[in-house]
PDB file of N, H, CA, C and O in Angstrom:
ATOM      1  N   MET A   1      -9.125  27.961  18.338  1.00  0.00           N
ATOM      2  CA  MET A   1      -8.506  26.915  19.133  1.00  0.00           C
ATOM      3  C   MET A   1      -7.482  27.567  20.060  1.00  0.00           C
ATOM      4  O   MET A   1      -6.696  28.419  19.645  1.00  0.00           O
ATOM      5  N   ASP A   2      -7.511  27.154  21.298  1.00  0.00           N
ATOM      6  H   ASP A   2      -8.149  26.462  21.635  1.00  0.00           H
ATOM      7  CA  ASP A   2      -6.540  27.636  22.284  1.00  0.00           C
ATOM      8  C   ASP A   2      -5.386  26.629  22.341  1.00  0.00           C
ATOM      9  O   ASP A   2      -5.536  25.529  22.873  1.00  0.00           O
ATOM     10  N   ASP A   3      -4.239  27.017  21.789  1.00  0.00           N
ATOM     11  H   ASP A   3      -4.116  27.911  21.357  1.00  0.00           H
ATOM     12  CA  ASP A   3      -3.096  26.103  21.705  1.00  0.00           C
ATOM     13  C   ASP A   3      -2.636  25.609  23.070  1.00  0.00           C
ATOM     14  O   ASP A   3      -2.226  24.455  23.196  1.00  0.00           O
ATOM     15  N   GLU A   4      -2.693  26.439  24.074  1.00  0.00           N
ATOM     16  H   GLU A   4      -3.026  27.377  23.971  1.00  0.00           H
ATOM     17  CA  GLU A   4      -2.259  26.036  25.406  1.00  0.00           C
ATOM     18  C   GLU A   4      -3.187  24.965  25.985  1.00  0.00           C
ATOM     19  O   GLU A   4      -2.721  23.973  26.546  1.00  0.00           O
ATOM     20  N   VAL A   5      -4.481  25.165  25.849  1.00  0.00           N
ATOM     21  H   VAL A   5      -4.860  25.970  25.394  1.00  0.00           H
ATOM     22  CA  VAL A   5      -5.448  24.168  26.325  1.00  0.00           C
ATOM     23  C   VAL A   5      -5.287  22.872  25.537  1.00  0.00           C
ATOM     24  O   VAL A   5      -5.272  21.785  26.116  1.00  0.00           O
ATOM     25  N   PHE A   6      -5.167  22.989  24.226  1.00  0.00           N
ATOM     26  H   PHE A   6      -5.179  23.872  23.756  1.00  0.00           H
ATOM     27  CA  PHE A   6      -4.992  21.823  23.365  1.00  0.00           C
ATOM     28  C   PHE A   6      -3.764  21.024  23.773  1.00  0.00           C
ATOM     29  O   PHE A   6      -3.834  19.802  23.902  1.00  0.00           O
ATOM     30  N   ASN A   7      -2.632  21.706  23.979  1.00  0.00           N
ATOM     31  H   ASN A   7      -2.575  22.699  23.874  1.00  0.00           H
ATOM     32  CA  ASN A   7      -1.394  21.050  24.381  1.00  0.00           C
ATOM     33  C   ASN A   7      -1.564  20.345  25.721  1.00  0.00           C
ATOM     34  O   ASN A   7      -1.110  19.212  25.883  1.00  0.00           O
ATOM     35  N   MET A   8      -2.202  20.990  26.670  1.00  0.00           N
ATOM     36  H   MET A   8      -2.571  21.910  26.538  1.00  0.00           H
ATOM     37  CA  MET A   8      -2.406  20.375  27.988  1.00  0.00           C
ATOM     38  C   MET A   8      -3.321  19.151  27.894  1.00  0.00           C
ATOM     39  O   MET A   8      -3.101  18.160  28.591  1.00  0.00           O
ATOM     40  N   GLN A   9      -4.337  19.214  27.042  1.00  0.00           N
ATOM     41  H   GLN A   9      -4.516  20.019  26.476  1.00  0.00           H
ATOM     42  CA  GLN A   9      -5.237  18.078  26.876  1.00  0.00           C
ATOM     43  C   GLN A   9      -4.523  16.898  26.230  1.00  0.00           C
ATOM     44  O   GLN A   9      -4.755  15.748  26.602  1.00  0.00           O
ATOM     45  N   ILE A  10      -3.658  17.180  25.264  1.00  0.00           N
ATOM     46  H   ILE A  10      -3.469  18.114  24.961  1.00  0.00           H
ATOM     47  CA  ILE A  10      -2.868  16.107  24.651  1.00  0.00           C
ATOM     48  C   ILE A  10      -1.967  15.465  25.698  1.00  0.00           C
ATOM     49  O   ILE A  10      -1.884  14.239  25.771  1.00  0.00           O
ATOM     50  N   ARG A  11      -1.294  16.270  26.505  1.00  0.00           N
ATOM     51  H   ARG A  11      -1.361  17.266  26.446  1.00  0.00           H
ATOM     52  CA  ARG A  11      -0.416  15.745  27.548  1.00  0.00           C
ATOM     53  C   ARG A  11      -1.185  14.900  28.559  1.00  0.00           C
ATOM     54  O   ARG A  11      -0.701  13.859  29.003  1.00  0.00           O
ATOM     55  N   LYS A  12      -2.370  15.348  28.916  1.00  0.00           N
ATOM     56  H   LYS A  12      -2.763  16.194  28.555  1.00  0.00           H
ATOM     57  CA  LYS A  12      -3.211  14.600  29.854  1.00  0.00           C
ATOM     58  C   LYS A  12      -3.593  13.235  29.261  1.00  0.00           C
ATOM     59  O   LYS A  12      -3.519  12.210  29.938  1.00  0.00           O
ATOM     60  N   PHE A  13      -3.999  13.241  27.997  1.00  0.00           N
ATOM     61  H   PHE A  13      -4.060  14.074  27.447  1.00  0.00           H
ATOM     62  CA  PHE A  13      -4.351  12.001  27.317  1.00  0.00           C
ATOM     63  C   PHE A  13      -3.150  11.056  27.246  1.00  0.00           C
ATOM     64  O   PHE A  13      -3.271   9.870  27.553  1.00  0.00           O
ATOM     65  N   LEU A  14      -1.987  11.587  26.840  1.00  0.00           N
ATOM     66  H   LEU A  14      -1.889  12.550  26.591  1.00  0.00           H
ATOM     67  CA  LEU A  14      -0.793  10.752  26.704  1.00  0.00           C
ATOM     68  C   LEU A  14      -0.308  10.211  28.044  1.00  0.00           C
ATOM     69  O   LEU A  14       0.220   9.101  28.105  1.00  0.00           O
ATOM     70  N   LYS A  15      -0.478  10.972  29.105  1.00  0.00           N
ATOM     71  H   LYS A  15      -0.907  11.874  29.055  1.00  0.00           H
ATOM     72  CA  LYS A  15      -0.117  10.474  30.437  1.00  0.00           C
ATOM     73  C   LYS A  15      -0.999   9.291  30.794  1.00  0.00           C
ATOM     74  O   LYS A  15      -0.510   8.284  31.306  1.00  0.00           O
ATOM     75  N   ASN A  16      -2.278   9.402  30.531  1.00  0.00           N
ATOM     76  H   ASN A  16      -2.675  10.220  30.115  1.00  0.00           H
ATOM     77  CA  ASN A  16      -3.202   8.295  30.797  1.00  0.00           C
ATOM     78  C   ASN A  16      -2.841   7.073  29.953  1.00  0.00           C
ATOM     79  O   ASN A  16      -2.860   5.946  30.448  1.00  0.00           O
ATOM     80  N   VAL A  17      -2.514   7.297  28.688  1.00  0.00           N
ATOM     81  H   VAL A  17      -2.498   8.213  28.286  1.00  0.00           H
ATOM     82  CA  VAL A  17      -2.098   6.196  27.807  1.00  0.00           C
ATOM     83  C   VAL A  17      -0.846   5.523  28.361  1.00  0.00           C
ATOM     84  O   VAL A  17      -0.772   4.296  28.420  1.00  0.00           O
ATOM     85  N   GLY A  18       0.127   6.318  28.764  1.00  0.00           N
ATOM     86  H   GLY A  18       0.066   7.315  28.716  1.00  0.00           H
ATOM     87  CA  GLY A  18       1.383   5.776  29.270  1.00  0.00           C
ATOM     88  C   GLY A  18       1.208   4.969  30.535  1.00  0.00           C
ATOM     89  O   GLY A  18       1.736   3.862  30.645  1.00  0.00           O
ATOM     90  N   VAL A  19       0.473   5.509  31.494  1.00  0.00           N
ATOM     91  H   VAL A  19       0.045   6.408  31.405  1.00  0.00           H
ATOM     92  CA  VAL A  19       0.268   4.820  32.766  1.00  0.00           C
ATOM     93  C   VAL A  19      -0.520   3.530  32.552  1.00  0.00           C
ATOM     94  O   VAL A  19      -0.161   2.478  33.081  1.00  0.00           O
ATOM     95  N   THR A  20      -1.586   3.621  31.780  1.00  0.00           N
ATOM     96  H   THR A  20      -1.878   4.475  31.350  1.00  0.00           H
ATOM     97  CA  THR A  20      -2.418   2.437  31.524  1.00  0.00           C
ATOM     98  C   THR A  20      -1.650   1.380  30.747  1.00  0.00           C
ATOM     99  O   THR A  20      -1.732   0.194  31.067  1.00  0.00           O
ATOM    100  N   SER A  21      -0.906   1.797  29.730  1.00  0.00           N
ATOM    101  H   SER A  21      -0.839   2.760  29.470  1.00  0.00           H
ATOM    102  CA  SER A  21      -0.135   0.849  28.920  1.00  0.00           C
ATOM    103  C   SER A  21       0.918   0.143  29.752  1.00  0.00           C
ATOM    104  O   SER A  21       1.090  -1.070  29.632  1.00  0.00           O
ATOM    105  N   GLN A  22       1.626   0.884  30.596  1.00  0.00           N
ATOM    106  H   GLN A  22       1.487   1.870  30.694  1.00  0.00           H
ATOM    107  CA  GLN A  22       2.655   0.273  31.425  1.00  0.00           C
ATOM    108  C   GLN A  22       2.049  -0.757  32.368  1.00  0.00           C
ATOM    109  O   GLN A  22       2.589  -1.852  32.526  1.00  0.00           O
ATOM    110  N   ARG A  23       0.935  -0.414  32.989  1.00  0.00           N
ATOM    111  H   ARG A  23       0.496   0.475  32.861  1.00  0.00           H
ATOM    112  CA  ARG A  23       0.267  -1.331  33.916  1.00  0.00           C
ATOM    113  C   ARG A  23      -0.146  -2.622  33.198  1.00  0.00           C
ATOM    114  O   ARG A  23       0.077  -3.720  33.707  1.00  0.00           O
ATOM    115  N   GLU A  24      -0.743  -2.482  32.025  1.00  0.00           N
ATOM    116  H   GLU A  24      -0.924  -1.589  31.611  1.00  0.00           H
ATOM    117  CA  GLU A  24      -1.198  -3.654  31.274  1.00  0.00           C
ATOM    118  C   GLU A  24      -0.029  -4.505  30.793  1.00  0.00           C
ATOM    119  O   GLU A  24      -0.082  -5.733  30.865  1.00  0.00           O
ATOM    120  N   LEU A  25       1.028  -3.857  30.301  1.00  0.00           N
ATOM    121  H   LEU A  25       1.072  -2.860  30.242  1.00  0.00           H
ATOM    122  CA  LEU A  25       2.211  -4.594  29.852  1.00  0.00           C
ATOM    123  C   LEU A  25       2.859  -5.363  30.990  1.00  0.00           C
ATOM    124  O   LEU A  25       3.203  -6.534  30.833  1.00  0.00           O
ATOM    125  N   GLU A  26       3.027  -4.714  32.131  1.00  0.00           N
ATOM    126  H   GLU A  26       2.747  -3.762  32.258  1.00  0.00           H
ATOM    127  CA  GLU A  26       3.642  -5.382  33.278  1.00  0.00           C
ATOM    128  C   GLU A  26       2.828  -6.594  33.699  1.00  0.00           C
ATOM    129  O   GLU A  26       3.388  -7.658  33.963  1.00  0.00           O
ATOM    130  N   ALA A  27       1.515  -6.442  33.764  1.00  0.00           N
ATOM    131  H   ALA A  27       1.060  -5.577  33.549  1.00  0.00           H
ATOM    132  CA  ALA A  27       0.655  -7.559  34.178  1.00  0.00           C
ATOM    133  C   ALA A  27       0.721  -8.708  33.175  1.00  0.00           C
ATOM    134  O   ALA A  27       0.795  -9.872  33.568  1.00  0.00           O
ATOM    135  N   ALA A  28       0.696  -8.386  31.888  1.00  0.00           N
ATOM    136  H   ALA A  28       0.636  -7.441  31.569  1.00  0.00           H
ATOM    137  CA  ALA A  28       0.726  -9.435  30.866  1.00  0.00           C
ATOM    138  C   ALA A  28       2.055 -10.176  30.860  1.00  0.00           C
ATOM    139  O   ALA A  28       2.079 -11.399  30.725  1.00  0.00           O
ATOM    140  N   VAL A  29       3.160  -9.451  31.006  1.00  0.00           N
ATOM    141  H   VAL A  29       3.140  -8.457  31.116  1.00  0.00           H
ATOM    142  CA  VAL A  29       4.480 -10.094  31.011  1.00  0.00           C
ATOM    143  C   VAL A  29       4.632 -10.954  32.264  1.00  0.00           C
ATOM    144  O   VAL A  29       5.107 -12.087  32.177  1.00  0.00           O
ATOM    145  N   ARG A  30       4.242 -10.442  33.409  1.00  0.00           N
ATOM    146  H   ARG A  30       3.857  -9.522  33.480  1.00  0.00           H
ATOM    147  CA  ARG A  30       4.347 -11.246  34.639  1.00  0.00           C
ATOM    148  C   ARG A  30       3.520 -12.521  34.539  1.00  0.00           C
ATOM    149  O   ARG A  30       3.978 -13.589  34.945  1.00  0.00           O
ATOM    150  N   ALA A  31       2.311 -12.420  34.006  1.00  0.00           N
ATOM    151  H   ALA A  31       1.939 -11.553  33.676  1.00  0.00           H
ATOM    152  CA  ALA A  31       1.456 -13.605  33.842  1.00  0.00           C
ATOM    153  C   ALA A  31       2.105 -14.599  32.881  1.00  0.00           C
ATOM    154  O   ALA A  31       2.072 -15.806  33.124  1.00  0.00           O
ATOM    155  N   ALA A  32       2.693 -14.105  31.797  1.00  0.00           N
ATOM    156  H   ALA A  32       2.720 -13.125  31.600  1.00  0.00           H
ATOM    157  CA  ALA A  32       3.331 -14.991  30.820  1.00  0.00           C
ATOM    158  C   ALA A  32       4.553 -15.680  31.411  1.00  0.00           C
ATOM    159  O   ALA A  32       4.814 -16.842  31.098  1.00  0.00           O
ATOM    160  N   VAL A  33       5.305 -14.985  32.263  1.00  0.00           N
ATOM    161  H   VAL A  33       5.093 -14.042  32.517  1.00  0.00           H
ATOM    162  CA  VAL A  33       6.460 -15.612  32.924  1.00  0.00           C
ATOM    163  C   VAL A  33       5.974 -16.657  33.922  1.00  0.00           C
ATOM    164  O   VAL A  33       6.523 -17.756  33.992  1.00  0.00           O
ATOM    165  N   GLU A  34       4.959 -16.316  34.683  1.00  0.00           N
ATOM    166  H   GLU A  34       4.513 -15.423  34.626  1.00  0.00           H
ATOM    167  CA  GLU A  34       4.440 -17.253  35.691  1.00  0.00           C
ATOM    168  C   GLU A  34       3.889 -18.528  35.078  1.00  0.00           C
ATOM    169  O   GLU A  34       4.069 -19.608  35.641  1.00  0.00           O
ATOM    170  N   ASP A  35       3.219 -18.425  33.932  1.00  0.00           N
ATOM    171  H   ASP A  35       3.073 -17.548  33.474  1.00  0.00           H
ATOM    172  CA  ASP A  35       2.637 -19.639  33.350  1.00  0.00           C
ATOM    173  C   ASP A  35       3.530 -20.303  32.299  1.00  0.00           C
ATOM    174  O   ASP A  35       3.116 -21.255  31.636  1.00  0.00           O
ATOM    175  N   GLY A  36       4.767 -19.791  32.150  1.00  0.00           N
ATOM    176  H   GLY A  36       5.103 -19.018  32.688  1.00  0.00           H
ATOM    177  CA  GLY A  36       5.745 -20.465  31.310  1.00  0.00           C
ATOM    178  C   GLY A  36       5.750 -20.064  29.844  1.00  0.00           C
ATOM    179  O   GLY A  36       6.536 -20.612  29.071  1.00  0.00           O
ATOM    180  N   ARG A  37       4.902 -19.131  29.434  1.00  0.00           N
ATOM    181  H   ARG A  37       4.264 -18.686  30.062  1.00  0.00           H
ATOM    182  CA  ARG A  37       4.934 -18.695  28.033  1.00  0.00           C
ATOM    183  C   ARG A  37       6.178 -17.878  27.731  1.00  0.00           C
ATOM    184  O   ARG A  37       6.616 -17.818  26.582  1.00  0.00           O
ATOM    185  N   LEU A  38       6.747 -17.255  28.741  1.00  0.00           N
ATOM    186  H   LEU A  38       6.392 -17.304  29.674  1.00  0.00           H
ATOM    187  CA  LEU A  38       8.002 -16.526  28.614  1.00  0.00           C
ATOM    188  C   LEU A  38       8.982 -17.010  29.674  1.00  0.00           C
ATOM    189  O   LEU A  38       8.579 -17.435  30.757  1.00  0.00           O
ATOM    190  N   LYS A  39      10.280 -16.942  29.352  1.00  0.00           N
ATOM    191  H   LYS A  39      10.608 -16.597  28.472  1.00  0.00           H
ATOM    192  CA  LYS A  39      11.307 -17.293  30.331  1.00  0.00           C
ATOM    193  C   LYS A  39      11.682 -16.096  31.191  1.00  0.00           C
ATOM    194  O   LYS A  39      12.079 -16.250  32.346  1.00  0.00           O
ATOM    195  N   GLY A  40      11.553 -14.897  30.619  1.00  0.00           N
ATOM    196  H   GLY A  40      11.231 -14.771  29.681  1.00  0.00           H
ATOM    197  CA  GLY A  40      11.914 -13.688  31.349  1.00  0.00           C
ATOM    198  C   GLY A  40      13.182 -13.032  30.837  1.00  0.00           C
ATOM    199  O   GLY A  40      13.639 -12.032  31.391  1.00  0.00           O
ATOM    200  N   ASP A  41      13.758 -13.603  29.766  1.00  0.00           N
ATOM    201  H   ASP A  41      13.387 -14.416  29.316  1.00  0.00           H
ATOM    202  CA  ASP A  41      14.980 -13.008  29.197  1.00  0.00           C
ATOM    203  C   ASP A  41      14.815 -12.631  27.728  1.00  0.00           C
ATOM    204  O   ASP A  41      15.796 -12.372  27.030  1.00  0.00           O
ATOM    205  N   GLU A  42      13.565 -12.602  27.267  1.00  0.00           N
ATOM    206  H   GLU A  42      12.768 -12.812  27.834  1.00  0.00           H
ATOM    207  CA  GLU A  42      13.289 -12.328  25.860  1.00  0.00           C
ATOM    208  C   GLU A  42      13.278 -10.829  25.542  1.00  0.00           C
ATOM    209  O   GLU A  42      13.275  -9.965  26.419  1.00  0.00           O
ATOM    210  N   ASN A  43      13.271 -10.582  24.239  1.00  0.00           N
ATOM    211  H   ASN A  43      13.273 -11.283  23.527  1.00  0.00           H
ATOM    212  CA  ASN A  43      12.899  -9.288  23.688  1.00  0.00           C
ATOM    213  C   ASN A  43      11.515  -9.483  23.086  1.00  0.00           C
ATOM    214  O   ASN A  43      11.292 -10.421  22.320  1.00  0.00           O
ATOM    215  N   ILE A  44      10.601  -8.612  23.426  1.00  0.00           N
ATOM    216  H   ILE A  44      10.782  -7.851  24.049  1.00  0.00           H
ATOM    217  CA  ILE A  44       9.221  -8.752  22.970  1.00  0.00           C
ATOM    218  C   ILE A  44       8.922  -7.658  21.956  1.00  0.00           C
ATOM    219  O   ILE A  44       9.099  -6.473  22.238  1.00  0.00           O
ATOM    220  N   ALA A  45       8.469  -8.061  20.780  1.00  0.00           N
ATOM    221  H   ALA A  45       8.325  -9.024  20.551  1.00  0.00           H
ATOM    222  CA  ALA A  45       8.033  -7.090  19.773  1.00  0.00           C
ATOM    223  C   ALA A  45       6.687  -6.530  20.217  1.00  0.00           C
ATOM    224  O   ALA A  45       5.790  -7.276  20.609  1.00  0.00           O
ATOM    225  N   ALA A  46       6.560  -5.213  20.150  1.00  0.00           N
ATOM    226  H   ALA A  46       7.289  -4.607  19.832  1.00  0.00           H
ATOM    227  CA  ALA A  46       5.317  -4.562  20.570  1.00  0.00           C
ATOM    228  C   ALA A  46       4.849  -3.597  19.488  1.00  0.00           C
ATOM    229  O   ALA A  46       5.648  -3.053  18.725  1.00  0.00           O
ATOM    230  N   ARG A  47       3.543  -3.402  19.441  1.00  0.00           N
ATOM    231  H   ARG A  47       2.895  -3.844  20.060  1.00  0.00           H
ATOM    232  CA  ARG A  47       2.960  -2.441  18.503  1.00  0.00           C
ATOM    233  C   ARG A  47       1.824  -1.710  19.213  1.00  0.00           C
ATOM    234  O   ARG A  47       0.968  -2.321  19.853  1.00  0.00           O
ATOM    235  N   MET A  48       1.843  -0.414  19.083  1.00  0.00           N
ATOM    236  H   MET A  48       2.538   0.082  18.563  1.00  0.00           H
ATOM    237  CA  MET A  48       0.791   0.431  19.634  1.00  0.00           C
ATOM    238  C   MET A  48       0.112   1.128  18.463  1.00  0.00           C
ATOM    239  O   MET A  48       0.785   1.597  17.545  1.00  0.00           O
ATOM    240  N   THR A  49      -1.203   1.199  18.486  1.00  0.00           N
ATOM    241  H   THR A  49      -1.750   0.819  19.231  1.00  0.00           H
ATOM    242  CA  THR A  49      -1.939   1.880  17.429  1.00  0.00           C
ATOM    243  C   THR A  49      -2.687   3.061  18.023  1.00  0.00           C
ATOM    244  O   THR A  49      -3.482   2.911  18.951  1.00  0.00           O
ATOM    245  N   LEU A  50      -2.419   4.239  17.473  1.00  0.00           N
ATOM    246  H   LEU A  50      -1.773   4.361  16.719  1.00  0.00           H
ATOM    247  CA  LEU A  50      -3.128   5.451  17.847  1.00  0.00           C
ATOM    248  C   LEU A  50      -4.201   5.681  16.798  1.00  0.00           C
ATOM    249  O   LEU A  50      -3.906   5.804  15.609  1.00  0.00           O
ATOM    250  N   THR A  51      -5.450   5.738  17.245  1.00  0.00           N
ATOM    251  H   THR A  51      -5.690   5.638  18.211  1.00  0.00           H
ATOM    252  CA  THR A  51      -6.562   5.909  16.322  1.00  0.00           C
ATOM    253  C   THR A  51      -7.455   7.040  16.801  1.00  0.00           C
ATOM    254  O   THR A  51      -7.871   7.072  17.959  1.00  0.00           O
ATOM    255  N   ILE A  52      -7.743   7.960  15.905  1.00  0.00           N
ATOM    256  H   ILE A  52      -7.405   7.934  14.965  1.00  0.00           H
ATOM    257  CA  ILE A  52      -8.736   9.001  16.160  1.00  0.00           C
ATOM    258  C   ILE A  52      -9.667   8.985  14.950  1.00  0.00           C
ATOM    259  O   ILE A  52      -9.372   9.574  13.910  1.00  0.00           O
ATOM    260  N   ASP A  53     -10.784   8.304  15.111  1.00  0.00           N
ATOM    261  H   ASP A  53     -11.023   7.826  15.956  1.00  0.00           H
ATOM    262  CA  ASP A  53     -11.700   8.094  13.992  1.00  0.00           C
ATOM    263  C   ASP A  53     -12.171   9.404  13.366  1.00  0.00           C
ATOM    264  O   ASP A  53     -12.237   9.521  12.142  1.00  0.00           O
ATOM    265  N   SER A  54     -12.499  10.386  14.202  1.00  0.00           N
ATOM    266  H   SER A  54     -12.445  10.291  15.196  1.00  0.00           H
ATOM    267  CA  SER A  54     -13.053  11.643  13.676  1.00  0.00           C
ATOM    268  C   SER A  54     -12.048  12.427  12.834  1.00  0.00           C
ATOM    269  O   SER A  54     -12.433  13.316  12.074  1.00  0.00           O
ATOM    270  N   LEU A  55     -10.763  12.100  12.968  1.00  0.00           N
ATOM    271  H   LEU A  55     -10.451  11.378  13.585  1.00  0.00           H
ATOM    272  CA  LEU A  55      -9.725  12.765  12.177  1.00  0.00           C
ATOM    273  C   LEU A  55      -9.196  11.884  11.045  1.00  0.00           C
ATOM    274  O   LEU A  55      -8.373  12.323  10.242  1.00  0.00           O
ATOM    275  N   GLY A  56      -9.669  10.648  10.988  1.00  0.00           N
ATOM    276  H   GLY A  56     -10.337  10.291  11.640  1.00  0.00           H
ATOM    277  CA  GLY A  56      -9.155   9.716   9.992  1.00  0.00           C
ATOM    278  C   GLY A  56      -7.712   9.335  10.266  1.00  0.00           C
ATOM    279  O   GLY A  56      -6.958   9.032   9.341  1.00  0.00           O
ATOM    280  N   LEU A  57      -7.322   9.351  11.551  1.00  0.00           N
ATOM    281  H   LEU A  57      -7.935   9.597  12.301  1.00  0.00           H
ATOM    282  CA  LEU A  57      -5.937   9.074  11.936  1.00  0.00           C
ATOM    283  C   LEU A  57      -5.802   7.651  12.458  1.00  0.00           C
ATOM    284  O   LEU A  57      -6.558   7.216  13.327  1.00  0.00           O
ATOM    285  N   SER A  58      -4.842   6.946  11.920  1.00  0.00           N
ATOM    286  H   SER A  58      -4.229   7.299  11.213  1.00  0.00           H
ATOM    287  CA  SER A  58      -4.459   5.638  12.436  1.00  0.00           C
ATOM    288  C   SER A  58      -2.953   5.522  12.246  1.00  0.00           C
ATOM    289  O   SER A  58      -2.469   5.475  11.116  1.00  0.00           O
ATOM    290  N   LYS A  59      -2.215   5.476  13.347  1.00  0.00           N
ATOM    291  H   LYS A  59      -2.609   5.514  14.265  1.00  0.00           H
ATOM    292  CA  LYS A  59      -0.755   5.438  13.301  1.00  0.00           C
ATOM    293  C   LYS A  59      -0.261   4.285  14.144  1.00  0.00           C
ATOM    294  O   LYS A  59      -0.579   4.199  15.330  1.00  0.00           O
ATOM    295  N   GLU A  60       0.516   3.397  13.545  1.00  0.00           N
ATOM    296  H   GLU A  60       0.775   3.467  12.582  1.00  0.00           H
ATOM    297  CA  GLU A  60       1.109   2.285  14.276  1.00  0.00           C
ATOM    298  C   GLU A  60       2.516   2.639  14.670  1.00  0.00           C
ATOM    299  O   GLU A  60       3.276   3.196  13.878  1.00  0.00           O
ATOM    300  N   ILE A  61       2.863   2.311  15.905  1.00  0.00           N
ATOM    301  H   ILE A  61       2.245   1.859  16.548  1.00  0.00           H
ATOM    302  CA  ILE A  61       4.191   2.561  16.444  1.00  0.00           C
ATOM    303  C   ILE A  61       4.755   1.210  16.876  1.00  0.00           C
ATOM    304  O   ILE A  61       4.197   0.551  17.753  1.00  0.00           O
ATOM    305  N   ASP A  62       5.860   0.804  16.260  1.00  0.00           N
ATOM    306  H   ASP A  62       6.313   1.339  15.547  1.00  0.00           H
ATOM    307  CA  ASP A  62       6.483  -0.485  16.569  1.00  0.00           C
ATOM    308  C   ASP A  62       7.701  -0.281  17.452  1.00  0.00           C
ATOM    309  O   ASP A  62       8.391   0.736  17.367  1.00  0.00           O
ATOM    310  N   GLY A  63       7.951  -1.266  18.300  1.00  0.00           N
ATOM    311  H   GLY A  63       7.391  -2.091  18.369  1.00  0.00           H
ATOM    312  CA  GLY A  63       9.134  -1.214  19.150  1.00  0.00           C
ATOM    313  C   GLY A  63       9.421  -2.577  19.748  1.00  0.00           C
ATOM    314  O   GLY A  63       8.714  -3.549  19.483  1.00  0.00           O
ATOM    315  N   ASN A  64      10.454  -2.634  20.548  1.00  0.00           N
ATOM    316  H   ASN A  64      11.028  -1.844  20.763  1.00  0.00           H
ATOM    317  CA  ASN A  64      10.835  -3.851  21.245  1.00  0.00           C
ATOM    318  C   ASN A  64      10.994  -3.557  22.715  1.00  0.00           C
ATOM    319  O   ASN A  64      11.453  -2.484  23.105  1.00  0.00           O
ATOM    320  N   ILE A  65      10.610  -4.523  23.527  1.00  0.00           N
ATOM    321  H   ILE A  65      10.238  -5.395  23.210  1.00  0.00           H
ATOM    322  CA  ILE A  65      10.754  -4.410  24.982  1.00  0.00           C
ATOM    323  C   ILE A  65      11.663  -5.537  25.438  1.00  0.00           C
ATOM    324  O   ILE A  65      11.340  -6.713  25.273  1.00  0.00           O
ATOM    325  N   SER A  66      12.795  -5.174  26.009  1.00  0.00           N
ATOM    326  H   SER A  66      13.058  -4.218  26.142  1.00  0.00           H
ATOM    327  CA  SER A  66      13.749  -6.156  26.503  1.00  0.00           C
ATOM    328  C   SER A  66      13.429  -6.473  27.956  1.00  0.00           C
ATOM    329  O   SER A  66      13.187  -5.571  28.758  1.00  0.00           O
ATOM    330  N   LEU A  67      13.429  -7.763  28.291  1.00  0.00           N
ATOM    331  H   LEU A  67      13.625  -8.496  27.640  1.00  0.00           H
ATOM    332  CA  LEU A  67      13.142  -8.176  29.664  1.00  0.00           C
ATOM    333  C   LEU A  67      14.393  -8.343  30.501  1.00  0.00           C
ATOM    334  O   LEU A  67      14.303  -8.627  31.695  1.00  0.00           O
ATOM    335  N   THR A  68      15.550  -8.173  29.902  1.00  0.00           N
ATOM    336  H   THR A  68      15.623  -7.943  28.932  1.00  0.00           H
ATOM    337  CA  THR A  68      16.788  -8.284  30.683  1.00  0.00           C
ATOM    338  C   THR A  68      17.632  -7.033  30.518  1.00  0.00           C
ATOM    339  O   THR A  68      18.713  -6.937  31.098  1.00  0.00           O
TER     340      THR A  68
END
């Protein structure tokens, strides 16, 4: 295994996860504010699950997103 290649591939994957997740979160929150499901001043509980089936890995990451 080439550690440098492995590290770069992980970073590439995580960058894609971050960009995609941010885009989806922003769209979902804006839609919820527009249709009245959110006021826009809440704290939203969030959970992300990292799964790699071939490694038997499943890790949940919990957090909160403040809208104000």
